N, C-alpha and C positions, 0 to 999 in steps of 0.2 A: 338511360335516365339516370341521374345523378343519387347516389345512394349515400347518405350525410355518415349514417352509421358504419356502412363497410369503409368509407374514407376515414373516419375516427381509426376503426381499427386497423386500417393500413398505415396509419401515421403511427399508432402507437406501436405496430411491428417495425417501422423504421427505428424508433427508439430504442426498441430492444435490441434489434442489428445493431446501433451506433453503440450498443453497451450500457446503455441505461436500463439497467436491469434489478435495481433495488426497487422493490413494489411500493414504497410510501413516495418516494419522488417521483416516480412514474405517474403515480394514481393522482397527485398532486397536479402536476402538467397537467392531465388529462381533465382534472375538476377545471382549473383556469382557461383551458381548450372550450371547454363546454359552456362554461360561462360566457365568453368571449362571443362565441357562435350565437348561445340564447342574447345577449344584448342587441347583438348587431342585426340579428334576424327580427327584434320588435320593430326596428325602422322599416322594415319590406322589402329588406334586400335578400336573393336570391341564397341560397344555402353555399353553392361552389364557390362565390366569390367571397362569400362572409367565411367561409372553413380556411381558403387560403390566405386572406389576411389575419385571423387569426393564428395559424401558423407562422406568418411573419412575425405578429407581434410578440408569440411566446418566443418566438427563436426557432431560425433551423436547426437541423438536427446534429449538423456537424459543429453548432458553436455550442447546443447545449452538450453535446458530449466532451469537448473541451472545458466547459466549465465543470462539469462533473467530475473530471479527471484531477483539476485542481481539486477540488475538495477533499477526494480521497486520497490524495498525498498524505503519508505520514508526516506529524509535525518534526520537527528539531527534536524534541524532548524524545517521544517515542524512537527515533531511529538510536539517538544517544542510550538511551535504556538496551535497546536490543543489542547495540554495540557493546555495552559493557556486560551483557550477559552473556556475550560471546568469548569477550576477554577472560570473564571468570571460568566457563565452560574451557576454555583453552586452559588455564591454570591449574583445574581440576585433574584434566587429561594428562599434564605432564606430570602432577604428585602421582598419580595412579600409574602410570608408567615407571616413575622414578622406585616408588614402592613395591614394585614387580622386580626392577632391576637388582634392588637389596637384597629383597625375600628370596628370587631366585638363587642367589649366592650366597646366603648368608652360611651356609653349612662347609662351603669350599674353602672359604678364608680370603679368597681372593678374586676379582671379576676377569671373566671369559672376555675376548674381544667384542663378542654378543651383547653381553651386557654392559660392557664400555660403552658401545655404540647407542644402547637403547637409552641409559642413563644422559648421554650428549645431549640426543633427541629431547625426553625429556625435559631435562635443563632447560633447553630453547623454547620448548613451549612454555613452562612456569613464567621462564622471564617476557617472552611474549604478552602469554594473558597478563601478567601484572602491567606491561607497556601499556598496551590495548585498554584495559580498563583505566587505568591513572590518566592517560589522553583523553577518554570520551567523556570521564568526570569531567574536564575544564569546561568552563562557563564559553568558551571560545571555540570548542569541538563544533565544526558544523556551521557555525556563524559568519554570515557574510562579513565583509570586512566593514559594511557601515554600522553592523550591530556588535564588532567585537570591540 
């Protein structure tokens, strides 16, 4: 015999398996599903076809999964901020490495090969950090050709 509640639980588990794990949207989808079932059952239709029709109306699992993935994508602004933060972090690491190379050899009066290598790497990081931060701060960064 058809068990409507078990079928709704199975549908919910399919949604969870598809990656819709955020409680609020999943609850809202279930509420819409139940409302649709209730509305159609008032007309005298049996539960199983009503459930199938309601699921089709709300959307199949794969379609809903794709829609939820689209809404969870980071915005261009969020991505830009993360890239700028990465550039600033790279810049800071470069400065710390450069400071370490200078402090390490301040008493000697000249730099050994290790300190020179560390200084060169540090300067590369400093300039890369500046470049990354500068480029990410531009309005055209990550913008599509239509937006630029």
